[in-house]
GUPAZA-272939 format. One record per residue (C-alpha): residue number from 1; residue in one letter; x, y negated, z. Coordinates in steps of 0.02 Angstrom, whole numbers. Layout:
<atoms>
+-----+--------+--------+--------+--------+
| num | residu |      x |      y |      z |
+-----+--------+--------+--------+--------+
| NUM |      a |      X |      Y |      Z |
...
+-----+--------+--------+--------+--------+
</atoms>
This chain:
<atoms>
+-----+--------+--------+--------+--------+
| num | residu |      x |      y |      z |
+-----+--------+--------+--------+--------+
|   1 |      m |     12 |      0 |      3 |
|   2 |      v |     66 |   -177 |    -43 |
|   3 |      s |      8 |   -324 |     25 |
|   4 |      v |     33 |   -491 |    -53 |
|   5 |      p |    -70 |   -635 |     -8 |
|   6 |      r |   -141 |   -702 |   -176 |
|   7 |      l |   -249 |   -837 |   -270 |
|   8 |      v |   -322 |   -838 |   -437 |
|   9 |      i |   -343 |  -1019 |   -505 |
|  10 |      a |   -493 |  -1015 |   -618 |
|  11 |      a |   -609 |  -1151 |   -710 |
|  12 |      p |   -773 |  -1157 |   -802 |
|  13 |      a |   -674 |  -1197 |   -952 |
|  14 |      s |   -522 |  -1254 |  -1032 |
|  15 |      g |   -460 |  -1429 |   -989 |
|  16 |      s |   -532 |  -1436 |   -810 |
|  17 |      g |   -351 |  -1443 |   -720 |
|  18 |      k |   -314 |  -1277 |   -705 |
|  19 |      t |   -125 |  -1295 |   -744 |
|  20 |      t |   -116 |  -1445 |   -646 |
|  21 |      v |   -186 |  -1363 |   -499 |
|  22 |      a |    -91 |  -1204 |   -519 |
|  23 |      t |     79 |  -1271 |   -553 |
|  24 |      g |     60 |  -1401 |   -412 |
|  25 |      l |     -8 |  -1261 |   -273 |
|  26 |      m |    157 |  -1162 |   -334 |
|  27 |      a |    264 |  -1313 |   -307 |
|  28 |      a |    176 |  -1364 |   -136 |
|  29 |      f |    184 |  -1197 |    -56 |
|  30 |      a |    369 |  -1171 |   -128 |
|  31 |      g |    400 |  -1345 |    -38 |
|  32 |      r |    345 |  -1263 |    112 |
|  33 |      g |    483 |  -1147 |    114 |
|  34 |      l |    380 |   -995 |     43 |
|  35 |      a |    430 |   -866 |    -95 |
|  36 |      v |    294 |   -907 |   -218 |
|  37 |      s |    278 |   -778 |   -368 |
|  38 |      p |    205 |   -858 |   -509 |
|  39 |      h |     92 |   -776 |   -642 |
|  40 |      k |    -16 |   -821 |   -786 |
|  41 |      v |   -177 |   -725 |   -856 |
|  42 |      g |   -158 |   -694 |  -1043 |
|  43 |      p |    -25 |   -718 |  -1174 |
|  44 |      d |     26 |   -887 |  -1151 |
|  45 |      y |    211 |   -915 |  -1148 |
|  46 |      i |    221 |  -1108 |  -1103 |
|  47 |      d |    140 |  -1127 |   -939 |
|  48 |      p |    251 |   -982 |   -855 |
|  49 |      g |    402 |  -1092 |   -890 |
|  50 |      y |    325 |  -1234 |   -780 |
|  51 |      h |    281 |  -1110 |   -654 |
|  52 |      a |    447 |  -1054 |   -649 |
|  53 |      l |    515 |  -1236 |   -619 |
|  54 |      a |    378 |  -1254 |   -470 |
|  55 |      t |    446 |  -1082 |   -391 |
|  56 |      g |    617 |  -1034 |   -447 |
|  57 |      r |    560 |   -874 |   -492 |
|  58 |      p |    524 |   -798 |   -672 |
|  59 |      g |    348 |   -844 |   -736 |
|  60 |      r |    262 |   -679 |   -772 |
|  61 |      n |     99 |   -648 |   -875 |
|  62 |      l |    -46 |   -527 |   -846 |
|  63 |      d |   -130 |   -484 |  -1003 |
|  64 |      a |   -270 |   -346 |  -1000 |
|  65 |      y |   -281 |   -340 |  -1177 |
|  66 |      m |   -106 |   -302 |  -1238 |
|  67 |      c |    -49 |   -204 |  -1079 |
|  68 |      g |   -221 |   -125 |  -1033 |
|  69 |      p |   -310 |   -158 |   -868 |
|  70 |      d |   -224 |     -2 |   -776 |
|  71 |      l |    -53 |    -85 |   -795 |
|  72 |      i |   -112 |   -254 |   -714 |
|  73 |      a |    -93 |   -224 |   -539 |
|  74 |      p |     67 |   -127 |   -565 |
|  75 |      l |    148 |   -279 |   -658 |
|  76 |      f |     73 |   -403 |   -538 |
|  77 |      t |    162 |   -303 |   -385 |
|  78 |      h |    324 |   -288 |   -485 |
|  79 |      g |    336 |   -466 |   -502 |
|  80 |      a |    276 |   -523 |   -336 |
|  81 |      g |    373 |   -395 |   -224 |
|  82 |      g |    440 |   -475 |    -64 |
|  83 |      c |    351 |   -639 |    -92 |
|  84 |      d |    245 |   -730 |     28 |
|  85 |      l |    120 |   -781 |    -94 |
|  86 |      a |     62 |   -766 |   -263 |
|  87 |      v |    -26 |   -889 |   -371 |
|  88 |      v |   -116 |   -830 |   -540 |
|  89 |      e |   -167 |   -978 |   -658 |
|  90 |      g |   -314 |   -904 |   -765 |
|  91 |      v |   -345 |   -923 |   -950 |
|  92 |      m |   -487 |  -1026 |  -1038 |
|  93 |      g |   -660 |  -1024 |   -935 |
|  94 |      l |   -667 |   -887 |   -787 |
|  95 |      y |   -771 |   -765 |   -896 |
|  96 |      d |   -705 |   -791 |  -1071 |
|  97 |      g |   -593 |   -650 |  -1130 |
|  98 |      a |   -556 |   -568 |  -1296 |
|  99 |      s |   -676 |   -603 |  -1425 |
| 100 |      g |   -812 |   -483 |  -1451 |
| 101 |      q |   -729 |   -360 |  -1301 |
| 102 |      g |   -847 |   -417 |  -1152 |
| 103 |      e |   -736 |   -464 |   -991 |
| 104 |      l |   -583 |   -387 |  -1068 |
| 105 |      a |   -424 |   -504 |  -1033 |
| 106 |      s |   -541 |   -634 |   -934 |
| 107 |      t |   -477 |   -709 |   -786 |
| 108 |      a |   -634 |   -634 |   -703 |
| 109 |      q |   -570 |   -452 |   -749 |
| 110 |      v |   -391 |   -494 |   -682 |
| 111 |      s |   -464 |   -562 |   -516 |
| 112 |      k |   -547 |   -400 |   -497 |
| 113 |      l |   -398 |   -284 |   -536 |
| 114 |      l |   -314 |   -373 |   -408 |
| 115 |      r |   -447 |   -397 |   -284 |
| 116 |      a |   -392 |   -566 |   -262 |
| 117 |      p |   -502 |   -713 |   -208 |
| 118 |      v |   -536 |   -849 |   -347 |
| 119 |      v |   -530 |  -1038 |   -329 |
| 120 |      l |   -635 |  -1128 |   -458 |
| 121 |      v |   -558 |  -1295 |   -531 |
| 122 |      v |   -714 |  -1407 |   -563 |
| 123 |      d |   -695 |  -1556 |   -673 |
| 124 |      a |   -823 |  -1669 |   -584 |
| 125 |      s |   -818 |  -1812 |   -694 |
| 126 |      s |   -988 |  -1872 |   -750 |
| 127 |      q |  -1087 |  -1761 |   -626 |
| 128 |      s |  -1143 |  -1773 |   -435 |
| 129 |      r |  -1277 |  -1646 |   -371 |
| 130 |      s |  -1274 |  -1534 |   -536 |
| 131 |      v |  -1099 |  -1472 |   -483 |
| 132 |      a |  -1190 |  -1366 |   -361 |
| 133 |      a |  -1284 |  -1282 |   -494 |
| 134 |      l |  -1117 |  -1267 |   -600 |
| 135 |      v |  -1037 |  -1186 |   -450 |
| 136 |      h |  -1172 |  -1077 |   -395 |
| 137 |      g |  -1194 |   -986 |   -577 |
| 138 |      f |  -1012 |   -951 |   -587 |
| 139 |      a |  -1007 |   -873 |   -415 |
| 140 |      s |  -1170 |   -768 |   -438 |
| 141 |      w |  -1142 |   -722 |   -615 |
| 142 |      d |  -1028 |   -579 |   -578 |
| 143 |      p |  -1055 |   -509 |   -383 |
| 144 |      e |   -879 |   -428 |   -403 |
| 145 |      v |   -793 |   -590 |   -421 |
| 146 |      r |   -755 |   -661 |   -264 |
| 147 |      i |   -750 |   -862 |   -277 |
| 148 |      g |   -688 |   -920 |   -118 |
| 149 |      g |   -691 |  -1096 |   -137 |
| 150 |      v |   -695 |  -1256 |   -250 |
| 151 |      i |   -562 |  -1381 |   -298 |
| 152 |      l |   -645 |  -1533 |   -371 |
| 153 |      n |   -554 |  -1627 |   -500 |
| 154 |      k |   -549 |  -1803 |   -581 |
| 155 |      v |   -655 |  -1875 |   -444 |
| 156 |      a |   -694 |  -2062 |   -454 |
| 157 |      s |   -708 |  -2131 |   -277 |
| 158 |      d |   -755 |  -2093 |    -97 |
| 159 |      r |   -939 |  -2111 |   -145 |
| 160 |      h |   -921 |  -1988 |   -280 |
| 161 |      e |   -825 |  -1867 |   -157 |
| 162 |      a |   -966 |  -1881 |    -31 |
| 163 |      l |  -1094 |  -1844 |   -169 |
| 164 |      l |  -1015 |  -1689 |   -217 |
| 165 |      r |   -971 |  -1618 |    -47 |
| 166 |      e |  -1151 |  -1649 |      8 |
| 167 |      a |  -1211 |  -1541 |   -158 |
| 168 |      l |  -1090 |  -1411 |   -123 |
| 169 |      d |  -1141 |  -1396 |     55 |
| 170 |      e |  -1292 |  -1296 |      0 |
| 171 |      s |  -1180 |  -1182 |   -108 |
| 172 |      g |  -1091 |  -1101 |     33 |
| 173 |      l |   -926 |  -1117 |    -42 |
| 174 |      p |   -808 |  -1234 |     42 |
| 175 |      v |   -719 |  -1369 |    -48 |
| 176 |      l |   -527 |  -1330 |    -35 |
| 177 |      g |   -471 |  -1488 |   -124 |
| 178 |      v |   -520 |  -1654 |   -207 |
| 179 |      l |   -399 |  -1730 |   -337 |
| 180 |      r |   -447 |  -1913 |   -380 |
| 181 |      r |   -440 |  -1976 |   -571 |
| 182 |      a |   -256 |  -2007 |   -601 |
| 183 |      p |   -151 |  -2052 |   -739 |
| 184 |      q |   -111 |  -1881 |   -828 |
| 185 |      v |     42 |  -1805 |   -769 |
| 186 |      s |    189 |  -1822 |   -895 |
| 187 |      t |    160 |  -1642 |   -990 |
| 188 |      p |    141 |  -1698 |  -1167 |
| 189 |      s |     65 |  -1561 |  -1291 |
| 190 |      r |     87 |  -1538 |  -1466 |
| 191 |      h |     21 |  -1407 |  -1602 |
| 192 |      l |     32 |  -1248 |  -1507 |
| 193 |      g |      1 |  -1329 |  -1328 |
| 194 |      l |    124 |  -1406 |  -1200 |
| 195 |      v |    295 |  -1443 |  -1238 |
| 196 |      p |    397 |  -1304 |  -1171 |
| 197 |      v |    514 |  -1342 |  -1012 |
| 198 |      a |    672 |  -1293 |  -1115 |
| 199 |      e |    652 |  -1443 |  -1217 |
| 200 |      r |    619 |  -1569 |  -1084 |
| 201 |      q |    709 |  -1499 |   -924 |
| 202 |      a |    724 |  -1660 |   -829 |
| 203 |      d |    550 |  -1724 |   -879 |
| 204 |      a |    470 |  -1567 |   -851 |
| 205 |      l |    556 |  -1557 |   -666 |
| 206 |      d |    465 |  -1735 |   -626 |
| 207 |      a |    304 |  -1676 |   -695 |
| 208 |      v |    309 |  -1527 |   -578 |
| 209 |      r |    354 |  -1630 |   -427 |
| 210 |      a |    222 |  -1748 |   -453 |
| 211 |      m |     93 |  -1598 |   -484 |
| 212 |      g |    141 |  -1536 |   -322 |
| 213 |      e |    135 |  -1704 |   -233 |
| 214 |      r |    -47 |  -1730 |   -297 |
| 215 |      v |    -92 |  -1550 |   -234 |
| 216 |      r |    -20 |  -1584 |    -57 |
| 217 |      e |   -114 |  -1743 |    -49 |
| 218 |      g |   -270 |  -1677 |   -108 |
| 219 |      c |   -287 |  -1495 |    -59 |
| 220 |      d |   -306 |  -1419 |    113 |
| 221 |      l |   -150 |  -1298 |     94 |
| 222 |      d |   -184 |  -1214 |    266 |
| 223 |      a |   -358 |  -1154 |    209 |
| 224 |      l |   -301 |  -1101 |     35 |
| 225 |      l |   -159 |   -993 |    119 |
| 226 |      a |   -291 |   -913 |    238 |
| 227 |      l |   -399 |   -881 |     92 |
| 228 |      a |   -248 |   -797 |      4 |
| 229 |      r |   -205 |   -693 |    144 |
| 230 |      s |   -384 |   -626 |    150 |
| 231 |      a |   -344 |   -522 |    -11 |
| 232 |      p |   -337 |   -333 |     31 |
| 233 |      a |   -190 |   -223 |     13 |
| 234 |      l |   -153 |   -150 |   -159 |
| 235 |      s |   -135 |     43 |   -177 |
| 236 |      d |    -61 |     19 |   -357 |
| 237 |      e |    124 |     67 |   -373 |
| 238 |      a |    234 |    -71 |   -437 |
| 239 |      w |    287 |    -73 |   -605 |
| 240 |      e |    467 |    -24 |   -638 |
| 241 |      p |    564 |     -3 |   -803 |
| 242 |      e |    617 |    178 |   -824 |
| 243 |      a |    808 |    186 |   -829 |
| 244 |      s |    879 |    282 |   -962 |
| 245 |      p |   1029 |    402 |   -940 |
| 246 |      q |   1183 |    294 |   -948 |
| 247 |      e |   1318 |    369 |  -1088 |
| 248 |      g |   1458 |    270 |  -1141 |
| 249 |      s |   1477 |     89 |  -1157 |
| 250 |      r |   1326 |    -21 |  -1137 |
| 251 |      p |   1293 |   -105 |  -1306 |
| 252 |      v |   1271 |   -293 |  -1306 |
| 253 |      v |   1091 |   -345 |  -1360 |
| 254 |      a |   1105 |   -525 |  -1397 |
| 255 |      v |    937 |   -629 |  -1356 |
| 256 |      a |    897 |   -802 |  -1440 |
| 257 |      g |    856 |   -915 |  -1313 |
| 258 |      g |    876 |  -1117 |  -1290 |
| 259 |      a |    738 |  -1247 |  -1338 |
| 260 |      a |    684 |  -1166 |  -1517 |
| 261 |      f |    651 |   -992 |  -1446 |
| 262 |      t |    568 |  -1011 |  -1280 |
| 263 |      f |    422 |   -880 |  -1300 |
| 264 |      a |    478 |   -714 |  -1211 |
| 265 |      y |    405 |   -593 |  -1074 |
| 266 |      a |    526 |   -561 |   -920 |
| 267 |      e |    492 |   -379 |   -937 |
| 268 |      h |    569 |   -368 |  -1103 |
| 269 |      a |    747 |   -416 |  -1036 |
| 270 |      e |    715 |   -297 |   -888 |
| 271 |      l |    654 |   -159 |  -1014 |
| 272 |      l |    826 |   -177 |  -1112 |
| 273 |      t |    933 |   -187 |   -967 |
| 274 |      a |    857 |    -26 |   -894 |
| 275 |      a |    881 |     70 |  -1071 |
| 276 |      g |   1065 |     37 |  -1052 |
| 277 |      a |   1089 |   -137 |  -1139 |
| 278 |      e |   1189 |   -281 |  -1089 |
| 279 |      v |   1085 |   -425 |  -1125 |
| 280 |      a |   1162 |   -575 |  -1180 |
| 281 |      v |   1069 |   -741 |  -1215 |
| 282 |      f |   1137 |   -863 |  -1347 |
| 283 |      d |   1063 |  -1032 |  -1412 |
| 284 |      p |   1047 |  -1032 |  -1609 |
| 285 |      l |   1041 |  -1226 |  -1585 |
| 286 |      h |   1215 |  -1246 |  -1521 |
| 287 |      d |   1306 |  -1076 |  -1523 |
| 288 |      e |   1416 |  -1059 |  -1690 |
| 289 |      k |   1441 |   -867 |  -1635 |
| 290 |      l |   1334 |   -718 |  -1580 |
| 291 |      p |   1395 |   -642 |  -1419 |
| 292 |      s |   1555 |   -543 |  -1419 |
| 293 |      g |   1516 |   -363 |  -1475 |
| 294 |      t |   1341 |   -395 |  -1518 |
| 295 |      a |   1268 |   -220 |  -1576 |
| 296 |      g |   1090 |   -286 |  -1583 |
| 297 |      l |    989 |   -434 |  -1604 |
| 298 |      v |    817 |   -501 |  -1532 |
| 299 |      i |    742 |   -666 |  -1594 |
| 300 |      g |    576 |   -691 |  -1509 |
| 301 |      g |    448 |   -830 |  -1523 |
| 302 |      g |    465 |  -1016 |  -1509 |
| 303 |      f |    469 |  -1186 |  -1623 |
| 304 |      p |    597 |  -1165 |  -1750 |
| 305 |      e |    477 |  -1279 |  -1848 |
| 306 |      v |    507 |  -1419 |  -1730 |
| 307 |      y |    709 |  -1389 |  -1732 |
| 308 |      g |    719 |  -1343 |  -1911 |
| 309 |      p |    871 |  -1474 |  -1963 |
| 310 |      e |    975 |  -1414 |  -1819 |
| 311 |      l |    933 |  -1227 |  -1844 |
| 312 |      s |    988 |  -1254 |  -2035 |
| 313 |      a |   1139 |  -1367 |  -1990 |
| 314 |      n |   1210 |  -1215 |  -1878 |
| 315 |      e |   1284 |  -1129 |  -2036 |
| 316 |      p |   1415 |  -1022 |  -1946 |
| 317 |      l |   1283 |   -940 |  -1831 |
| 318 |      r |   1170 |   -917 |  -1983 |
| 319 |      r |   1301 |   -822 |  -2085 |
| 320 |      a |   1333 |   -720 |  -1927 |
| 321 |      v |   1152 |   -677 |  -1918 |
| 322 |      t |   1148 |   -622 |  -2101 |
| 323 |      e |   1306 |   -523 |  -2078 |
| 324 |      l |   1244 |   -425 |  -1933 |
| 325 |      a |   1074 |   -384 |  -2017 |
| 326 |      l |   1153 |   -340 |  -2173 |
| 327 |      s |   1258 |   -221 |  -2083 |
| 328 |      g |   1118 |   -117 |  -2036 |
| 329 |      a |   1129 |   -165 |  -1853 |
| 330 |      p |    948 |   -165 |  -1759 |
| 331 |      v |    863 |   -342 |  -1774 |
| 332 |      a |    689 |   -372 |  -1698 |
| 333 |      a |    605 |   -533 |  -1729 |
| 334 |      e |    447 |   -604 |  -1685 |
| 335 |      c |    354 |   -758 |  -1746 |
| 336 |      a |    488 |   -888 |  -1731 |
| 337 |      g |    611 |   -755 |  -1763 |
| 338 |      l |    531 |   -702 |  -1928 |
| 339 |      l |    539 |   -882 |  -2001 |
| 340 |      y |    719 |   -894 |  -1937 |
| 341 |      l |    773 |   -740 |  -2051 |
| 342 |      a |    677 |   -802 |  -2189 |
| 343 |      r |    763 |   -892 |  -2339 |
| 344 |      e |    689 |  -1053 |  -2303 |
| 345 |      l |    577 |  -1151 |  -2183 |
| 346 |      d |    496 |  -1308 |  -2245 |
| 347 |      g |    624 |  -1324 |  -2374 |
| 348 |      r |    781 |  -1303 |  -2257 |
| 349 |      p |    889 |  -1152 |  -2273 |
| 350 |      m |    876 |  -1023 |  -2143 |
| 351 |      c |    966 |   -857 |  -2127 |
| 352 |      g |    900 |   -790 |  -2291 |
| 353 |      v |    888 |   -607 |  -2224 |
| 354 |      l |    705 |   -583 |  -2290 |
| 355 |      d |    659 |   -650 |  -2466 |
| 356 |      a |    526 |   -759 |  -2402 |
| 357 |      s |    480 |   -941 |  -2382 |
| 358 |      a |    399 |  -1012 |  -2234 |
| 359 |      r |    316 |  -1188 |  -2207 |
| 360 |      m |    206 |  -1282 |  -2077 |
| 361 |      s |     13 |  -1269 |  -2104 |
| 362 |      e |   -141 |  -1356 |  -2051 |
| 363 |      r |   -224 |  -1190 |  -2001 |
| 364 |      l |   -196 |  -1113 |  -1828 |
| 365 |      t |   -177 |   -934 |  -1842 |
| 366 |      l |   -223 |   -878 |  -1661 |
| 367 |      g |   -295 |   -704 |  -1578 |
| 368 |      y |   -270 |   -530 |  -1525 |
| 369 |      r |   -226 |   -400 |  -1652 |
| 370 |      q |   -235 |   -208 |  -1652 |
| 371 |      a |    -90 |   -149 |  -1753 |
| 372 |      v |    -13 |     31 |  -1823 |
| 373 |      a |    164 |     36 |  -1867 |
| 374 |      v |    171 |     72 |  -2057 |
| 375 |      a |    340 |    146 |  -2068 |
| 376 |      d |    476 |    213 |  -1953 |
| 377 |      s |    583 |     58 |  -1889 |
| 378 |      v |    707 |     13 |  -1746 |
| 379 |      l |    553 |    -30 |  -1634 |
| 380 |      a |    426 |    110 |  -1680 |
| 381 |      a |    400 |    268 |  -1760 |
| 382 |      a |    258 |    261 |  -1916 |
| 383 |      g |     93 |    277 |  -1843 |
| 384 |      t |    137 |    196 |  -1668 |
| 385 |      r |    -25 |     88 |  -1604 |
| 386 |      l |     -7 |    -53 |  -1512 |
| 387 |      r |    -94 |   -215 |  -1471 |
| 388 |      g |    -10 |   -382 |  -1500 |
| 389 |      h |    -57 |   -579 |  -1519 |
| 390 |      e |    -36 |   -697 |  -1653 |
| 391 |      f |     -5 |   -892 |  -1611 |
| 392 |      h |     63 |   -992 |  -1760 |
| 393 |      r |     26 |  -1140 |  -1875 |
| 394 |      t |    148 |  -1081 |  -2018 |
| 395 |      v |    123 |   -981 |  -2165 |
| 396 |      l |    248 |   -852 |  -2237 |
| 397 |      e |    249 |   -817 |  -2431 |
| 398 |      p |    246 |   -661 |  -2457 |
| 399 |      g |    174 |   -623 |  -2285 |
| 400 |      a |    232 |   -443 |  -2302 |
| 401 |      g |    386 |   -353 |  -2363 |
| 402 |      a |    397 |   -195 |  -2486 |
| 403 |      t |    385 |   -101 |  -2321 |
| 404 |      p |    267 |   -198 |  -2206 |
| 405 |      a |    301 |   -193 |  -2018 |
| 406 |      w |    119 |   -176 |  -1967 |
| 407 |      g |    -51 |   -140 |  -2027 |
| 408 |      l |   -170 |   -243 |  -1926 |
| 409 |      l |   -333 |   -157 |  -1885 |
| 410 |      q |   -428 |   -303 |  -1802 |
| 411 |      p |   -503 |   -422 |  -1834 |
| 412 |      e |   -466 |   -389 |  -2015 |
| 413 |      r |   -376 |   -257 |  -2099 |
| 414 |      r |   -209 |   -317 |  -2183 |
| 415 |      v |    -19 |   -284 |  -2183 |
| 416 |      e |    105 |   -398 |  -2128 |
| 417 |      g |    286 |   -415 |  -2083 |
| 418 |      f |    445 |   -328 |  -2138 |
| 419 |      v |    547 |   -180 |  -2120 |
| 420 |      q |    711 |   -175 |  -2213 |
| 421 |      g |    873 |    -85 |  -2156 |
| 422 |      g |    896 |   -121 |  -1968 |
| 423 |      v |    766 |   -260 |  -1969 |
| 424 |      h |    595 |   -272 |  -1898 |
| 425 |      a |    518 |   -452 |  -1919 |
| 426 |      s |    331 |   -494 |  -1888 |
| 427 |      y |    225 |   -630 |  -1834 |
| 428 |      l |    143 |   -516 |  -1708 |
| 429 |      h |    186 |   -544 |  -1522 |
| 430 |      t |    211 |   -385 |  -1414 |
| 431 |      h |    213 |   -347 |  -1230 |
| 432 |      w |    346 |   -196 |  -1221 |
| 433 |      a |    280 |   -143 |  -1053 |
| 434 |      a |    125 |    -75 |  -1129 |
| 435 |      e |    257 |     38 |  -1245 |
| 436 |      p |    420 |     50 |  -1156 |
| 437 |      d |    484 |    162 |  -1305 |
| 438 |      v |    504 |      8 |  -1393 |
| 439 |      a |    644 |    -41 |  -1291 |
| 440 |      r |    730 |    125 |  -1281 |
| 441 |      r |    719 |    162 |  -1458 |
| 442 |      f |    794 |    -12 |  -1505 |
| 443 |      v |    934 |     25 |  -1373 |
| 444 |      e |    977 |    191 |  -1449 |
| 445 |      r |    980 |    130 |  -1618 |
| 446 |      c |   1114 |    -12 |  -1551 |
| 447 |      r |   1226 |    140 |  -1491 |
| 448 |      g |   1232 |    185 |  -1673 |
+-----+--------+--------+--------+--------+
</atoms>
């Protein structure tokens, strides 16, 4: 049995202030000297970066679609081990999940799987007594979801607060915090959401401090901690990456990082290490060489379109990546990595490993996918099925090579991506904890 005090921060809809409250709570409790474990429901890569700044621990995702409901509590327990408190930021509205899949991947489902109390963040602007009807509806919709209290956001005045509190007295749910209307904390956005921490480290630190201060001033931290401690113990064993037998040297797997490649799940590096690899992070914006002894390369997601000129200008590294790929070494590229391996991006030369051209688009491609491996590759045997997520505003032409990476089964049938030599490149983001053989297979191929 594992007992970790925990809260899920949810809202009736996106834009209510979940990220401000969740990140602020993490910072406020960390400021009290507590070891806080940060988590995010869904496939979001950006919010966990702010969570990590607030807590000093890796931000981790809990995605019941990609990993399956049975892995949620084990992954949570793995990340929260040894901590005094865990704060889980929800996704969208409390009951919103994978399209057409009922509660799957919703914040509500994750709260039930974790047996965690929910704090509902309500945008109280332009309402008074109606807030009670809204909160009552959310609290009564699913009796298995335990809403333990409310934090009111965007409250205009003392009079407005009094009206809201009076209305909520009838709901039976305590008001655990009130945040007044204030200028937005500096967390700028662009085409895929917030600007990642890696691109604005100093400003992001200031933003996290400001969120923490707002929450300290406006929320009852003692009551919130007591609510978190009311969560029952979990009987699920913590997930752990299964260690592979270590024979001979550990192959070096270079993993792209830095401001252009910020989309990564913490478990991927842990799985690679457990499979016997030595993980070496490098920055394609600045490093002109791959890490010494690189036997395999992982290039995840991020914003190469924002850094196209800098990536293109780093010709020595582009040549090194191309030479490694042409040698047959294992290369796994997701989304941003796919674009980096293309011939060009918005007219600027990239690595040229793939005979394809990429450009920015007005259209957002977003959503969960079911996929099957079309052919054997460094990541999966032909026929392997897994679930993933697409999230980009770019277009690649052609979208698939002579041997595609994946056949997508839902929501539409199509093939996409490239398998050629040791290269596996695709728009699809995957979570390897759901299919740990991916990391083991990749490291074995790195051994040659």
